[in-house]
C-alpha positions as CSV (number, residue, x, y, z in Angstrom):
1,M,44.0,5.9,-47.7
2,G,46.2,5.3,-45.2
3,L,49.1,4.4,-47.4
4,G,51.1,5.8,-44.4
5,Q,52.2,2.5,-43.0
6,A,50.4,-0.3,-44.7
7,M,50.5,-1.9,-48.1
8,R,47.4,-2.0,-50.3
9,C,47.0,-4.9,-52.6
10,T,44.7,-3.8,-55.5
11,V,43.9,-5.5,-58.8
12,F,41.6,-3.6,-61.1
13,R,41.4,-5.9,-64.2
14,S,37.8,-6.6,-63.4
15,L,37.1,-2.9,-63.2
16,I,38.6,-2.4,-66.6
17,V,36.5,-5.1,-68.0
18,L,33.4,-3.5,-66.5
19,F,34.5,-0.2,-68.0
20,L,34.7,-1.7,-71.5
21,L,31.2,-3.0,-71.2
22,F,29.8,0.5,-71.1
23,P,28.3,1.7,-74.4
24,Y,30.6,2.7,-77.2
25,Q,29.7,6.4,-76.9
26,Y,28.2,8.2,-73.9
27,G,28.3,11.4,-72.1
28,C,29.1,11.9,-68.4
29,A,26.6,13.5,-66.0
30,A,24.5,16.5,-66.9
31,P,26.6,19.7,-67.5
32,D,27.9,21.4,-64.4
33,V,26.0,24.7,-64.6
34,E,27.2,25.9,-61.2
35,P,30.6,27.6,-61.2
36,I,33.3,25.3,-59.9
37,P,34.4,26.6,-56.4
38,L,38.0,26.5,-55.1
39,S,36.8,24.1,-52.4
40,Y,36.5,21.4,-55.1
41,F,40.3,21.2,-55.2
42,G,41.5,19.4,-52.0
43,L,44.9,18.2,-50.9
44,H,46.4,16.0,-48.2
45,I,49.4,17.5,-46.5
46,H,51.2,15.1,-44.0
47,R,53.8,17.3,-42.4
48,A,52.6,20.9,-42.7
49,D,54.2,21.7,-39.3
50,R,57.3,19.6,-39.6
51,G,59.2,20.8,-42.6
52,T,56.8,20.8,-45.5
53,A,56.4,24.3,-46.9
54,W,52.9,25.4,-47.4
55,P,51.8,24.4,-51.0
56,N,52.4,27.2,-53.5
57,V,49.3,26.1,-55.5
58,P,45.7,27.1,-55.2
59,F,43.4,24.7,-53.2
60,G,40.4,25.1,-51.0
61,S,40.1,22.0,-48.9
62,W,42.5,20.0,-46.7
63,R,41.8,16.5,-45.4
64,L,43.8,15.7,-42.3
65,W,44.5,12.1,-42.9
66,D,48.0,10.8,-42.3
67,A,48.6,14.1,-40.7
68,Y,49.0,12.6,-37.2
69,V,45.8,14.0,-35.7
70,T,43.7,10.9,-35.3
71,W,42.1,9.9,-32.0
72,A,45.2,7.9,-31.0
73,D,47.3,11.0,-31.6
74,L,45.0,13.4,-29.8
75,Q,44.3,11.3,-26.8
76,P,47.3,8.9,-26.2
77,E,46.2,8.3,-22.6
78,P,42.8,8.4,-21.0
79,D,43.5,11.7,-19.3
80,K,46.1,13.1,-21.6
81,W,45.3,15.3,-24.7
82,E,47.8,16.5,-27.3
83,F,46.3,19.3,-29.4
84,S,49.3,21.3,-30.3
85,R,49.7,19.9,-33.8
86,L,46.0,20.2,-34.7
87,D,46.0,23.7,-33.3
88,R,48.8,24.6,-35.7
89,Y,46.9,23.1,-38.6
90,V,43.8,25.2,-37.7
91,V,45.9,28.4,-37.7
92,L,47.5,27.4,-41.0
93,A,44.1,26.7,-42.6
94,Q,42.6,29.9,-41.4
95,S,45.5,32.0,-42.5
96,N,45.3,30.5,-46.0
97,N,41.5,30.4,-46.3
98,V,41.4,26.6,-46.6
99,E,38.6,24.5,-45.1
100,L,39.6,21.5,-43.0
101,I,38.0,18.1,-42.9
102,L,39.0,16.1,-39.8
103,P,38.7,12.3,-39.9
104,L,37.6,10.8,-36.6
105,A,39.4,7.4,-36.5
106,N,42.1,5.2,-35.1
107,T,41.2,4.1,-31.6
108,P,44.1,4.5,-29.1
109,R,45.2,1.2,-27.7
110,W,44.0,2.0,-24.2
111,A,40.4,2.4,-25.5
112,A,40.4,-0.4,-28.1
113,A,38.1,-3.3,-27.9
114,R,41.0,-5.4,-29.3
115,P,44.1,-3.6,-28.0
116,N,46.6,-6.3,-29.2
117,E,45.2,-6.4,-32.7
118,A,47.6,-5.3,-35.5
119,S,46.5,-2.5,-37.8
120,G,47.9,-0.4,-40.6
121,Y,49.2,1.9,-37.8
122,A,49.6,1.0,-34.2
123,L,48.2,-1.9,-32.2
124,G,44.4,-1.5,-31.6
125,N,43.9,1.4,-34.0
126,A,41.6,-0.5,-36.3
127,S,39.4,-1.6,-33.5
128,E,36.3,0.2,-32.4
129,A,36.2,1.5,-28.8
130,K,35.6,-1.1,-26.1
131,N,33.4,1.5,-24.3
132,I,31.2,3.7,-26.4
133,E,31.5,6.4,-23.7
134,D,35.2,6.8,-24.6
135,W,34.2,7.5,-28.2
136,R,31.6,10.0,-27.1
137,R,34.0,11.8,-24.9
138,Y,36.5,12.1,-27.7
139,I,33.9,13.6,-30.1
140,K,32.7,16.0,-27.4
141,V,36.2,17.3,-26.5
142,V,37.3,17.7,-30.1
143,A,34.0,19.3,-31.3
144,N,34.0,21.8,-28.4
145,R,37.6,22.8,-28.7
146,Y,37.3,23.5,-32.5
147,K,33.7,24.8,-32.6
148,G,33.4,27.2,-35.5
149,Q,37.0,26.4,-36.6
150,I,36.4,22.8,-37.9
151,R,33.0,22.2,-39.3
152,I,33.5,19.1,-41.4
153,Y,34.1,15.7,-39.7
154,E,34.6,12.4,-41.5
155,I,33.8,9.2,-39.5
156,W,36.7,6.7,-40.0
157,N,38.9,6.0,-43.0
158,E,38.6,3.1,-45.4
159,P,36.6,0.8,-43.1
160,N,36.2,-1.9,-45.8
161,I,40.0,-2.5,-45.5
162,R,40.7,-4.5,-42.4
163,H,44.0,-2.9,-41.4
164,H,42.0,0.3,-41.1
165,Y,38.8,-1.0,-39.4
166,S,38.2,-4.5,-38.0
167,G,34.8,-4.0,-36.5
168,S,31.3,-4.7,-37.8
169,I,29.2,-2.5,-40.1
170,D,26.6,-2.2,-37.3
171,K,29.2,-0.9,-34.9
172,L,30.4,1.5,-37.6
173,V,26.9,2.8,-38.0
174,E,26.7,3.3,-34.2
175,L,30.0,5.2,-34.2
176,T,28.8,7.4,-37.0
177,C,25.4,8.2,-35.6
178,E,26.7,8.9,-32.1
179,A,29.3,11.2,-33.5
180,S,26.8,12.9,-35.7
181,R,24.4,13.5,-32.9
182,I,27.1,15.0,-30.6
183,L,28.6,17.1,-33.4
184,K,25.2,18.6,-34.3
185,L,24.3,19.3,-30.7
186,I,27.5,21.2,-30.2
187,D,27.2,23.1,-33.5
188,P,24.3,22.6,-35.9
189,L,26.5,23.9,-38.7
190,N,28.8,20.9,-38.4
191,R,28.7,18.5,-41.4
192,V,29.3,14.7,-41.2
193,V,31.0,12.8,-44.0
194,S,30.4,9.1,-44.2
195,P,33.3,6.7,-43.7
196,G,35.6,6.9,-46.7
197,V,35.0,3.5,-48.3
198,S,37.9,2.6,-50.6
199,A,37.6,1.4,-54.2
200,G,40.9,-0.4,-53.5
201,S,38.8,-3.4,-52.3
202,K,36.5,-5.2,-54.6
203,D,33.6,-5.1,-52.1
204,H,33.6,-1.3,-51.8
205,V,30.2,-0.7,-53.4
206,L,28.5,-3.5,-51.5
207,Y,30.1,-2.2,-48.2
208,L,28.8,1.3,-48.8
209,D,25.3,-0.2,-49.6
210,K,25.3,-2.2,-46.3
211,F,26.5,0.8,-44.3
212,L,23.8,3.1,-45.7
213,A,21.0,0.5,-45.4
214,A,22.0,-0.3,-41.8
215,G,21.2,3.2,-40.7
216,G,24.2,5.2,-41.8
217,A,22.2,7.0,-44.4
218,A,20.3,8.9,-41.8
219,C,23.4,10.1,-40.0
220,V,25.6,11.6,-42.7
221,D,25.4,14.9,-44.7
222,V,27.9,13.9,-47.3
223,V,28.8,10.5,-48.9
224,G,32.6,10.2,-49.1
225,H,34.3,7.6,-51.2
226,H,37.9,6.9,-52.3
227,F,37.9,6.4,-56.1
228,Y,41.3,4.8,-56.4
229,V,42.3,3.3,-59.7
230,P,46.0,2.8,-59.1
231,N,46.9,0.8,-62.2
232,A,44.5,2.5,-64.6
233,G,43.8,5.9,-65.9
234,P,41.3,8.4,-64.5
235,E,38.7,7.3,-67.0
236,V,38.1,4.1,-64.9
237,M,36.8,6.3,-62.1
238,V,33.7,7.1,-64.2
239,P,31.9,3.7,-63.9
240,L,32.9,3.5,-60.2
241,I,31.3,6.9,-59.5
242,R,28.2,5.7,-61.3
243,Q,28.0,2.6,-59.3
244,V,28.3,4.6,-56.1
245,R,25.5,6.9,-57.3
246,A,23.3,3.9,-57.9
247,V,23.8,2.8,-54.3
248,M,23.0,6.3,-53.1
249,L,19.8,6.3,-55.1
250,K,18.9,2.8,-53.7
251,N,19.3,4.2,-50.2
252,S,17.5,7.5,-50.8
253,V,20.6,9.7,-50.3
254,Q,21.0,10.6,-54.0
255,N,20.5,14.3,-53.2
256,K,23.4,14.4,-50.7
257,P,26.8,15.6,-52.0
258,L,29.3,12.9,-53.1
259,W,32.9,13.7,-52.3
260,N,36.0,11.9,-53.6
261,T,37.8,12.2,-50.2
262,E,41.0,10.4,-51.4
263,T,42.6,9.5,-54.7
264,G,46.1,9.5,-56.0
265,W,48.6,7.8,-58.2
266,W,52.2,6.6,-57.9
267,I,54.4,9.3,-59.4
268,A,58.0,8.7,-60.2
269,N,60.6,10.4,-58.0
270,G,63.3,12.6,-59.6
271,D,65.6,13.1,-56.7
272,G,66.9,9.6,-56.3
273,T,64.5,8.5,-53.6
274,A,64.1,4.7,-53.8
275,D,60.6,3.3,-54.7
276,H,58.8,2.1,-51.7
277,P,57.7,-1.6,-51.6
278,M,54.2,-0.4,-50.6
279,V,53.6,0.7,-54.2
280,T,56.0,-1.6,-56.0
281,R,54.3,-4.7,-54.6
282,G,50.8,-3.2,-54.5
283,G,49.7,-3.4,-58.2
284,W,50.3,0.3,-58.8
285,K,51.2,1.8,-62.2
286,K,54.2,4.1,-62.0
287,L,53.6,7.4,-63.8
288,S,56.4,9.3,-65.4
289,L,57.3,12.7,-64.0
290,D,56.2,14.5,-67.1
291,S,53.5,13.6,-69.6
292,E,51.6,10.9,-67.7
293,S,51.4,12.6,-64.3
294,L,50.6,15.9,-65.9
295,N,47.8,14.4,-67.9
296,Y,46.4,12.5,-65.0
297,V,45.9,15.6,-62.9
298,E,43.9,17.4,-65.6
299,R,41.9,14.3,-66.6
300,A,41.0,13.2,-63.1
301,L,39.8,16.7,-62.0
302,L,37.7,17.2,-65.2
303,L,36.1,13.7,-65.2
304,A,35.2,13.6,-61.5
305,R,33.6,17.1,-61.6
306,A,31.7,16.2,-64.8
307,E,30.3,13.2,-62.9
308,G,29.0,15.6,-60.1
309,I,31.8,15.0,-57.5
310,E,31.6,18.1,-55.2
311,R,35.1,17.8,-53.7
312,F,38.2,16.0,-54.8
313,F,41.0,15.4,-52.3
314,W,44.3,14.5,-54.0
315,Y,46.6,12.1,-52.1
316,A,49.1,13.6,-51.4
317,W,51.2,16.8,-51.5
318,D,54.1,15.5,-49.5
319,N,53.6,11.7,-49.3
320,P,57.1,10.0,-48.9
321,Y,56.1,6.6,-50.3
322,G,55.7,7.4,-54.0
323,L,52.5,9.4,-54.2
324,G,53.9,12.8,-53.5
325,M,53.5,15.9,-55.6
326,I,56.8,17.1,-54.3
327,E,60.1,15.2,-54.1
328,S,60.5,13.3,-50.9
329,N,64.1,14.4,-50.1
330,S,64.4,17.8,-51.5
331,G,60.8,19.0,-51.3
332,M,61.1,20.4,-54.8
333,P,57.9,20.4,-56.8
334,K,57.4,17.7,-59.4
335,P,56.2,18.9,-62.9
336,M,52.7,18.0,-62.0
337,V,52.6,20.8,-59.4
338,D,52.6,23.4,-62.2
339,K,49.9,21.4,-64.1
340,W,47.8,21.4,-60.9
341,R,48.2,25.2,-60.6
342,R,47.3,25.8,-64.3
343,T,44.3,23.4,-64.2
344,V,42.9,24.9,-61.0
345,D,43.3,28.5,-62.3
346,L,41.5,27.5,-65.5
347,L,38.6,25.6,-63.8
348,V,37.8,27.8,-60.8
349,G,34.6,29.6,-61.7
350,A,34.1,27.5,-64.8
351,S,30.6,26.2,-65.6
352,Q,28.8,24.0,-68.1
353,L,31.4,21.3,-67.8
354,K,30.5,18.2,-69.7
355,C,32.6,15.2,-70.8
356,S,31.9,12.6,-73.4
357,Q,33.6,9.5,-74.8
358,N,33.8,8.0,-78.2
359,D,35.7,4.7,-78.1
360,T,39.1,5.7,-76.5
361,V,38.7,9.4,-77.3
362,W,37.5,11.7,-74.5
363,R,36.4,15.3,-74.8
364,C,35.5,17.8,-72.1
365,T,34.0,21.2,-72.8
366,F,33.3,24.0,-70.3
367,L,32.9,27.8,-70.1
368,A,35.7,29.4,-68.2
369,Q,35.1,32.2,-65.7
370,N,36.0,34.8,-68.2
371,G,33.3,33.6,-70.6
372,I,35.6,31.8,-73.0
373,G,34.7,28.3,-74.1
374,H,37.3,25.5,-73.8
375,Q,37.6,22.0,-75.2
376,I,40.1,19.5,-73.9
377,S,40.5,16.2,-75.7
378,W,42.7,13.1,-75.2
379,T,43.0,9.4,-76.0
380,A,42.9,7.1,-73.0
381,E,45.6,4.5,-72.8
């Protein structure tokens, strides 16, 4: 999301209105008959090599955003490469049987087409490369170094938000297709995830449509999206997911996986850490440490999977700005950590997941790995 250093201004009243226009009673997508894999449950960890203990919860995927391994971090100067941190991440992931997804983004200032342009991070980071050869070299070096160790690459982060990407859609398609071509040449098993368009902007569905129609559809293996609903409950993700699926159908990529590559909520701190203005002024709803945050974990994971989301990356484990699952100062787990653990333990290997709505009452049913049927019901606020 890049909540790392920039404030997101998001208003979702229109989305809530849209949600209420849906029929009074409806079911989510067809039941998930395939067992839910551990890879469905993804996390963001910002400082895994700088003080954050490895999460003591089950998860199968780790997206390296706001983990200080973007292009600007890896190649700070034309002939200088810094791989030590990413090397450590690779070792951590391998030793814990977690699959990495590496976003390729954030142009270093020396390579930027607009080096003095402000971004959510450093000057020039939101710009595309001035010389496409610099981009190609970056892709080649990274893909060769981590061949067989990192096989999932995402092209850019939230390009529909200007402080993350300030170039054109056509240029983004060029970056995506060039990266895909190089990645596949180096290792045909590499997979490319589309730029993670963010629902934090009202144009997110249109932006994805334009990207796919401009040629992006042919260059990605997975459609990634950020289904943020920061001042509403997880139920509001459902119509957003369906809008994205409609765009995928329109652009003939309906059979490609859809991943929720980033979503989170503002969770209250319990250790005295002050609330960060990024969330206090950004239209975010503050969830309590106990009932609200616990319920959101379960509801979000259930509803997204019932809508066919193949992977769900929660933002974030150790975020210091209000979205952390652990306390910013002490590193102690918030109550939602135990809820995550219990939810994952229950859902891994589960099948026949189906969710339905009747007015404000939601119900999800599924068959757990041990063959026992479960029903989870709640009333949406």
